[in-house]
Every structure is written in C-alpha cells, then in structure tokens.
FIVEXPA-603488 format. One line per 5 residues: number of its first residue (from 1); their letters; for each residue x, y, z of N, C-alpha, C, CB. Coordinates in nm, 2 decimals. Glycine has a CB too. Layout:
% residues N
NUM) a) X/Y/Z/X/Y/Z/X/Y/Z/X/Y/Z ~ ...
//
This chain:
% residues 125
1) xxxxx) 3.83/-9.60/3.34/3.85/-9.60/3.19/3.84/-9.75/3.14/3.98/-9.53/3.15 ~ 3.76/-9.77/3.04/3.75/-9.91/2.99/3.86/-9.93/2.89/3.61/-9.92/2.92 ~ 3.90/-10.06/2.87/4.00/-10.10/2.77/3.93/-10.09/2.63/4.05/-10.25/2.80 ~ 4.02/-10.08/2.53/3.97/-10.08/2.40/4.03/-10.19/2.32/4.01/-9.94/2.33 ~ 4.00/-10.20/2.19/4.05/-10.30/2.11/4.13/-10.25/1.99/3.94/-10.39/2.06
6) xxxxx) 4.23/-10.32/1.94/4.30/-10.29/1.82/4.25/-10.39/1.71/4.45/-10.29/1.84 ~ 4.24/-10.34/1.59/4.21/-10.43/1.48/4.34/-10.47/1.42/4.12/-10.35/1.37 ~ 4.36/-10.60/1.41/4.48/-10.66/1.35/4.44/-10.72/1.22/4.55/-10.77/1.45 ~ 4.52/-10.69/1.12/4.48/-10.74/0.98/4.61/-10.77/0.90/4.39/-10.64/0.91 ~ 4.60/-10.88/0.83/4.71/-10.91/0.74/4.64/-10.95/0.61/4.81/-11.02/0.79
11) xxxxx) 4.70/-10.90/0.50/4.64/-10.93/0.37/4.75/-10.99/0.28/4.58/-10.81/0.30 ~ 4.73/-11.11/0.22/4.83/-11.17/0.14/4.78/-11.19/0.00/4.87/-11.31/0.21 ~ 4.86/-11.14/-0.09/4.83/-11.16/-0.24/4.90/-11.29/-0.28/4.88/-11.04/-0.32 ~ 4.82/-11.39/-0.32/4.88/-11.52/-0.36/4.93/-11.51/-0.50/4.77/-11.63/-0.34 ~ 5.06/-11.50/-0.51/5.13/-11.49/-0.64/5.10/-11.62/-0.73/5.28/-11.48/-0.63
16) xxxxx) 5.08/-11.60/-0.85/5.05/-11.70/-0.95/4.94/-11.79/-0.90/5.17/-11.78/-0.98 ~ 4.84/-11.74/-0.83/4.73/-11.82/-0.78/4.66/-11.89/-0.89/4.63/-11.73/-0.70 ~ 4.62/-11.83/-0.99/4.55/-11.89/-1.10/4.63/-11.99/-1.18/4.49/-11.79/-1.19 ~ 4.76/-11.98/-1.18/4.84/-12.07/-1.26/4.88/-12.20/-1.18/4.97/-12.00/-1.29 ~ 4.85/-12.20/-1.05/4.90/-12.31/-0.97/4.79/-12.41/-0.92/4.98/-12.26/-0.85
21) xxxxx) 4.67/-12.38/-0.95/4.56/-12.47/-0.90/4.55/-12.60/-0.98/4.43/-12.40/-0.90 ~ 4.57/-12.71/-0.91/4.56/-12.84/-0.99/4.41/-12.87/-1.02/4.62/-12.96/-0.90 ~ 4.39/-12.91/-1.14/4.25/-12.93/-1.19/4.18/-13.04/-1.10/4.25/-12.98/-1.33 ~ 4.25/-13.15/-1.06/4.18/-13.24/-0.97/4.13/-13.18/-0.84/4.26/-13.36/-0.95 ~ 4.21/-13.09/-0.79/4.17/-13.02/-0.67/4.05/-12.93/-0.69/4.29/-12.93/-0.61
26) xxxxx) 4.05/-12.86/-0.80/3.93/-12.77/-0.83/3.81/-12.86/-0.84/3.96/-12.69/-0.96 ~ 3.82/-12.97/-0.92/3.70/-13.05/-0.94/3.65/-13.12/-0.81/3.73/-13.16/-1.04 ~ 3.75/-13.16/-0.72/3.71/-13.22/-0.59/3.64/-13.12/-0.51/3.84/-13.27/-0.52 ~ 3.69/-13.00/-0.50/3.63/-12.89/-0.42/3.49/-12.87/-0.48/3.71/-12.76/-0.43 ~ 3.47/-12.87/-0.61/3.34/-12.85/-0.66/3.24/-12.96/-0.62/3.34/-12.84/-0.81
31) xxxxx) 3.29/-13.08/-0.63/3.20/-13.19/-0.58/3.16/-13.18/-0.43/3.27/-13.33/-0.60 ~ 3.26/-13.14/-0.35/3.24/-13.13/-0.21/3.14/-13.01/-0.18/3.37/-13.10/-0.13 ~ 3.13/-12.91/-0.26/3.04/-12.80/-0.25/2.90/-12.83/-0.31/3.10/-12.68/-0.30 ~ 2.89/-12.95/-0.37/2.76/-12.99/-0.43/2.75/-12.95/-0.58/2.65/-12.93/-0.35 ~ 2.86/-12.91/-0.65/2.85/-12.88/-0.79/2.84/-13.02/-0.86/2.97/-12.80/-0.84
36) xxxxx) 2.73/-13.04/-0.94/2.71/-13.17/-1.00/2.65/-13.14/-1.14/2.61/-13.26/-0.92 ~ 2.63/-13.25/-1.21/2.55/-13.24/-1.34/2.62/-13.16/-1.45/2.42/-13.19/-1.32 ~ 2.54/-13.08/-1.52/2.59/-13.00/-1.63/2.69/-12.90/-1.59/2.48/-12.94/-1.70 ~ 2.67/-12.83/-1.47/2.77/-12.73/-1.43/2.90/-12.80/-1.40/2.72/-12.66/-1.30 ~ 2.90/-12.91/-1.34/3.03/-12.98/-1.31/3.10/-13.02/-1.44/3.01/-13.11/-1.22
41) xxxxx) 3.02/-13.07/-1.54/3.07/-13.11/-1.67/3.13/-12.98/-1.74/2.97/-13.17/-1.76 ~ 3.06/-12.87/-1.73/3.11/-12.75/-1.79/3.24/-12.71/-1.74/3.01/-12.63/-1.77 ~ 3.26/-12.71/-1.60/3.38/-12.67/-1.54/3.50/-12.77/-1.59/3.37/-12.68/-1.39 ~ 3.47/-12.90/-1.59/3.57/-12.99/-1.64/3.61/-12.96/-1.78/3.52/-13.14/-1.63 ~ 3.52/-12.93/-1.87/3.55/-12.90/-2.01/3.63/-12.77/-2.02/3.43/-12.90/-2.10
46) xxxxx) 3.58/-12.67/-1.94/3.65/-12.54/-1.93/3.79/-12.55/-1.90/3.58/-12.45/-1.83 ~ 3.83/-12.64/-1.81/3.97/-12.66/-1.77/4.05/-12.74/-1.86/3.97/-12.72/-1.63 ~ 3.99/-12.81/-1.96/4.07/-12.90/-2.04/4.10/-12.84/-2.18/3.99/-13.03/-2.06 ~ 4.20/-12.89/-2.24/4.24/-12.85/-2.38/4.26/-12.70/-2.40/4.13/-12.89/-2.47 ~ 4.33/-12.64/-2.31/4.35/-12.50/-2.31/4.45/-12.46/-2.42/4.40/-12.45/-2.17
51) xxxxx) 4.44/-12.33/-2.47/4.54/-12.28/-2.56/4.59/-12.15/-2.49/4.48/-12.25/-2.70 ~ 4.70/-12.10/-2.55/4.76/-11.97/-2.50/4.80/-11.89/-2.62/4.87/-11.99/-2.40 ~ 4.81/-11.76/-2.60/4.85/-11.67/-2.71/4.98/-11.60/-2.67/4.74/-11.57/-2.75 ~ 5.08/-11.61/-2.75/5.21/-11.55/-2.72/5.25/-11.46/-2.85/5.33/-11.65/-2.69 ~ 5.27/-11.33/-2.83/5.29/-11.24/-2.94/5.19/-11.26/-3.05/5.43/-11.27/-2.99
56) xxxxx) 5.07/-11.27/-3.01/4.96/-11.28/-3.11/4.94/-11.41/-3.18/4.98/-11.18/-3.21 ~ 5.02/-11.51/-3.15/5.02/-11.64/-3.21/4.95/-11.74/-3.11/5.16/-11.70/-3.25 ~ 4.84/-11.80/-3.16/4.76/-11.90/-3.08/4.82/-12.04/-3.08/4.62/-11.90/-3.12 ~ 4.84/-12.10/-2.97/4.90/-12.23/-2.96/4.79/-12.34/-3.00/4.96/-12.26/-2.82 ~ 4.84/-12.46/-3.02/4.75/-12.57/-3.03/4.69/-12.61/-2.89/4.82/-12.70/-3.10
61) xxxxx) 4.57/-12.66/-2.88/4.52/-12.71/-2.75/4.62/-12.81/-2.70/4.38/-12.76/-2.76 ~ 4.65/-12.80/-2.57/4.73/-12.90/-2.50/4.67/-12.94/-2.37/4.87/-12.84/-2.48 ~ 4.70/-13.07/-2.33/4.65/-13.11/-2.20/4.73/-13.04/-2.09/4.67/-13.26/-2.19 ~ 4.66/-13.00/-1.99/4.72/-12.94/-1.87/4.64/-12.98/-1.75/4.72/-12.78/-1.88 ~ 4.71/-13.00/-1.64/4.64/-13.04/-1.52/4.65/-12.94/-1.41/4.71/-13.17/-1.47
66) xxxxx) 4.70/-12.82/-1.44/4.71/-12.71/-1.35/4.67/-12.58/-1.41/4.85/-12.70/-1.28 ~ 4.62/-12.48/-1.33/4.59/-12.35/-1.38/4.45/-12.33/-1.43/4.69/-12.31/-1.48 ~ 4.40/-12.21/-1.42/4.28/-12.17/-1.48/4.30/-12.05/-1.57/4.17/-12.13/-1.37 ~ 4.22/-12.03/-1.67/4.24/-11.92/-1.77/4.24/-11.79/-1.70/4.14/-11.93/-1.88 ~ 4.34/-11.70/-1.74/4.34/-11.57/-1.69/4.24/-11.48/-1.77/4.49/-11.51/-1.71
71) xxxxx) 4.19/-11.38/-1.70/4.09/-11.29/-1.75/3.96/-11.35/-1.78/4.14/-11.23/-1.87 ~ 3.93/-11.47/-1.72/3.80/-11.53/-1.73/3.72/-11.49/-1.61/3.81/-11.69/-1.75 ~ 3.59/-11.47/-1.63/3.51/-11.44/-1.51/3.50/-11.56/-1.42/3.37/-11.39/-1.56 ~ 3.50/-11.68/-1.47/3.49/-11.80/-1.39/3.61/-11.83/-1.31/3.46/-11.91/-1.49 ~ 3.73/-11.78/-1.35/3.85/-11.82/-1.28/3.86/-11.78/-1.13/3.97/-11.76/-1.35
76) xxxxx) 3.83/-11.65/-1.10/3.83/-11.61/-0.96/3.73/-11.70/-0.87/3.79/-11.47/-0.94 ~ 3.61/-11.73/-0.93/3.51/-11.81/-0.86/3.57/-11.95/-0.84/3.39/-11.83/-0.95 ~ 3.64/-12.01/-0.93/3.70/-12.14/-0.92/3.81/-12.14/-0.81/3.76/-12.20/-1.05 ~ 3.89/-12.03/-0.81/3.99/-12.02/-0.71/3.93/-12.01/-0.57/4.08/-11.89/-0.73 ~ 3.83/-11.93/-0.55/3.76/-11.91/-0.42/3.70/-12.03/-0.37/3.66/-11.79/-0.42
81) xxxxx) 3.62/-12.10/-0.46/3.56/-12.22/-0.41/3.66/-12.34/-0.38/3.45/-12.27/-0.50 ~ 3.77/-12.33/-0.45/3.87/-12.43/-0.42/3.93/-12.41/-0.28/3.99/-12.43/-0.53 ~ 3.94/-12.28/-0.24/3.99/-12.25/-0.10/3.88/-12.23/0.00/4.07/-12.12/-0.11 ~ 3.76/-12.28/-0.03/3.65/-12.26/0.06/3.67/-12.32/0.20/3.52/-12.31/0.00 ~ 3.74/-12.43/0.21/3.77/-12.49/0.34/3.90/-12.45/0.40/3.76/-12.64/0.32
86) xxxxx) 3.96/-12.34/0.36/4.09/-12.30/0.41/4.09/-12.28/0.56/4.13/-12.17/0.34 ~ 3.97/-12.24/0.62/3.96/-12.23/0.76/4.00/-12.36/0.83/3.82/-12.19/0.80 ~ 3.97/-12.47/0.77/4.00/-12.60/0.83/4.15/-12.63/0.84/3.94/-12.72/0.76 ~ 4.23/-12.55/0.76/4.37/-12.58/0.75/4.46/-12.47/0.82/4.41/-12.58/0.60 ~ 4.39/-12.37/0.87/4.46/-12.26/0.95/4.47/-12.31/1.09/4.38/-12.13/0.94
91) xxxxx) 4.59/-12.31/1.15/4.61/-12.35/1.29/4.51/-12.28/1.38/4.75/-12.33/1.33 ~ 4.46/-12.35/1.48/4.37/-12.28/1.57/4.45/-12.20/1.67/4.29/-12.39/1.65 ~ 4.57/-12.17/1.65/4.65/-12.07/1.73/4.59/-11.93/1.71/4.80/-12.08/1.69 ~ 4.52/-11.91/1.60/4.45/-11.78/1.59/4.34/-11.76/1.69/4.40/-11.77/1.44 ~ 4.32/-11.64/1.74/4.21/-11.62/1.83/4.08/-11.67/1.77/4.20/-11.48/1.87
96) xxxxx) 3.99/-11.71/1.85/3.86/-11.76/1.80/3.78/-11.65/1.72/3.78/-11.82/1.91 ~ 3.81/-11.53/1.76/3.74/-11.42/1.69/3.80/-11.38/1.56/3.73/-11.30/1.78 ~ 3.91/-11.44/1.52/3.98/-11.41/1.39/3.89/-11.46/1.28/4.12/-11.48/1.38 ~ 3.88/-11.38/1.17/3.81/-11.42/1.05/3.89/-11.41/0.93/3.69/-11.32/1.04 ~ 3.86/-11.50/0.83/3.93/-11.50/0.71/3.84/-11.44/0.60/3.97/-11.64/0.67
101) xxxxx) 3.89/-11.37/0.51/3.81/-11.32/0.39/3.89/-11.34/0.27/3.78/-11.16/0.41 ~ 3.82/-11.39/0.16/3.89/-11.42/0.03/3.83/-11.33/-0.07/3.86/-11.57/-0.01 ~ 3.92/-11.27/-0.15/3.87/-11.19/-0.26/3.97/-11.21/-0.38/3.86/-11.03/-0.22 ~ 3.92/-11.26/-0.48/4.00/-11.30/-0.60/4.12/-11.38/-0.56/4.04/-11.17/-0.68 ~ 4.24/-11.32/-0.56/4.36/-11.40/-0.52/4.42/-11.34/-0.39/4.47/-11.40/-0.63
106) xxxxx) 4.34/-11.28/-0.31/4.39/-11.22/-0.18/4.32/-11.29/-0.07/4.36/-11.07/-0.18 ~ 4.40/-11.31/0.04/4.34/-11.37/0.16/4.37/-11.27/0.27/4.40/-11.51/0.20 ~ 4.27/-11.23/0.35/4.29/-11.14/0.46/4.25/-11.22/0.59/4.20/-11.02/0.45 ~ 4.34/-11.20/0.70/4.31/-11.25/0.83/4.28/-11.12/0.91/4.43/-11.34/0.89 ~ 4.16/-11.12/0.98/4.12/-11.00/1.05/4.09/-11.05/1.20/4.00/-10.93/0.99
111) xxxxx) 4.14/-10.98/1.30/4.11/-11.01/1.44/4.11/-10.88/1.52/4.21/-11.12/1.49 ~ 4.04/-10.89/1.63/4.04/-10.78/1.73/4.12/-10.83/1.85/3.90/-10.74/1.77 ~ 4.20/-10.74/1.90/4.28/-10.77/2.02/4.26/-10.67/2.13/4.44/-10.78/1.98 ~ 4.22/-10.71/2.25/4.19/-10.61/2.35/4.32/-10.54/2.40/4.13/-10.68/2.47 ~ 4.31/-10.42/2.43/4.42/-10.34/2.48/4.38/-10.30/2.62/4.45/-10.21/2.39
116) xxxxx) 4.47/-10.33/2.72/4.44/-10.30/2.86/4.42/-10.15/2.88/4.55/-10.35/2.95 ~ 4.33/-10.12/2.97/4.30/-9.98/3.01/4.43/-9.90/3.04/4.20/-9.97/3.12 ~ 4.44/-9.78/2.99/4.55/-9.70/3.02/4.68/-9.73/2.94/4.59/-9.71/3.16 ~ 4.67/-9.82/2.85/4.79/-9.85/2.77/4.77/-9.81/2.62/4.82/-10.00/2.77 ~ 4.87/-9.74/2.57/4.86/-9.70/2.43/4.94/-9.80/2.34/4.92/-9.55/2.41
121) xxxxx) 4.88/-9.83/2.23/4.95/-9.91/2.13/4.97/-9.84/2.00/4.87/-10.05/2.11 ~ 5.09/-9.84/1.95/5.11/-9.78/1.82/5.18/-9.87/1.73/5.18/-9.64/1.83 ~ 5.15/-9.86/1.60/5.22/-9.95/1.50/5.27/-9.86/1.39/5.12/-10.06/1.45 ~ 5.38/-9.90/1.34/5.43/-9.84/1.22/5.46/-9.94/1.12/5.55/-9.75/1.25 ~ 5.44/-9.91/0.99/5.46/-10.01/0.89/5.58/-9.96/0.80/5.34/-10.03/0.80
//
C-alpha cells in the first residue's frame, strides 16, 4: 500500500488590513514592481487628501500617511501588491512545497504533508 498525503491549510483574515498600510510602503512596493509615470502619480494622489463620512457628514480633506479608502476597487489591488514579496519574509521553516495565496485581505498557507503507509490521520476543528 502506498502512502498518501494530507492537505494542510491555514487562512488568516488580516484585521484592519486596509486601515494599516503606510502610504510610503505602498508607494515603495509600487516602484519595486515597476509602477511608474502617470499610474504611479495617480496612486500617490489617490492616497492623499482623503475625506471620510460619519453619520452622513463629510469631513474636510486631511493629510494621512496610512490606510487606503474602503470600498474602492483599487484598495485590494494596492494591498496585494504591497504584500507581493511576503514570501521573502516567511521563515523557510515551511516545507519547500508550501504555497502562499493572497485574496483581498486574506492570506492562505497551503502545503501537502506525506502520511506513512498504513497510518490514518484525522483532524477536528
């Protein structure tokens, strides 16, 4: 009888992900990924002079150095490209076949683990 493999997976929802990204970090990540010219300028302007609405009242534009607008189509993209090099910061203690997946503000670590022949593995959550 041949051994089989178990799929190991953990998914983490990053709380307040969009509120905590520093603008310089977002812009640096963009430059490192080759975002230049008008697109880079657009992102910089998009992040500056933000307003917010509380109980229907719109605030005055204020300087902010962290966070991306909620409910914007661009915000998940900015979050994901800011974390594009996250693999470089994960300890290599993970098996080489482990993979990371990013989706909006979720990070999943997925790996296969061999199970010796004749051994049953069960998990409960």
